N, C-alpha and C positions, 0 to 999 in steps of 0.2 A: 732629624730637626726634634722631635718628642724630647728623646732621650738626651739632647743639648741642653733644651732648656728644664728639663727636670735635674741635670747635674746644675745647671746654671743655680736655680732656685735652692738645690738642697743644699751649698755651697753658702749661698748666700744667708740663708738662715743658722749655719754651724757656725759662719765670724761673727755673727749677732749675738751671738748666747756665747761665744768666747769673748765678748767685745765687755762682760758683765763683771767680767775680775780681772782684776788687779793686774796688770802685768807684770808689775816689778814684785819677785820675790826675795826670800833668802834662806837658807839651809839653816834651820833651829836642830843642831847637834842633842843629844839625848843627855839627862839629868835628872840627876834625883828629888825629888819632892822632900819636904818638912816631915811628910808622914810616912818614907819609907821606899813610897813608891817611885818604879822607875817610867820617864817619858822617853821613850825610842822617840831618837832624829828624824826629821821631819820637812818639808816645805810649809811655807805658809808667804802668805802675802805680807807688803812690808806695810810697817806702821803709816796711815794719813790719817784723817778727820773723819771717815765713815767707815761702819762695816757694811756697806750695800755691795763692795767688789771684793769683801774675804770670801775664800772658799769655803766660809763654815755658812754664811749665805742664802735663805733661799732664795731661787733656783741657781744658784749657781753651783757648777760641779768640778772639783781637788782635778788640775789638772795634769797631777801624780800619781793619784789613787784613785779617781772618777769616780771618789764619794760625794752624794749630792748635801751640799747644804741645808742644814737642818735649823740654825736661826733664826731670829725675824730680823726684817730690813730696819734700820735706822726709824724711828716716828713711823714705822704703819703700826696699824689698829692692833698688830699681834704683838709689838710690843708693848705695850699697856699691861699683858699679862706677867713678864718678868718681874719677880723681885715683890709681888704681889706680897701686901702685911708685914713691908719693910720699909723704911725710909730710905729712898736712894738719891743719893750722895752724889757730887758731880767733883770728881777730881781738876787738877790743877790743869789737864791737859786737855779739859773736857768730857772724857770718857763719865760715865756713868755707873754706878755700883751699888749694893748693898753690904752690908756689914752680916756675915750667917752666924751662926750659934758657937763655931770656933772661933768666931775671931776675924774668919779670911773674909778678904774681899771677894767678891762674887759681880763679875761687870755685866750688865745687863745695853741690851739697845738701847737707844737712846730716845728718850717718852716726850 
């Protein structure tokens, strides 16, 4: 009986952890960036209004690679540290970013 309860609790915890990530994913084919570096193909979560369910957001895990997320969640205290010293702008779809020294947009968690 103890084993059954333990297995049930572990399964419940696992399903709760998995529920944090967006279940809608898509494959992004490999491409060459403007600086000449190659980005290999990979799976990513489909675009929505938040980063809270993305593979790259703490504490989520990429279901395909097992890699743990490292980015701050939107509107979290940690999000305030992104883009310090730069003017944070909001795009037409609500994403927030700053323009780096090379003139490229760098997207940041919503603050």
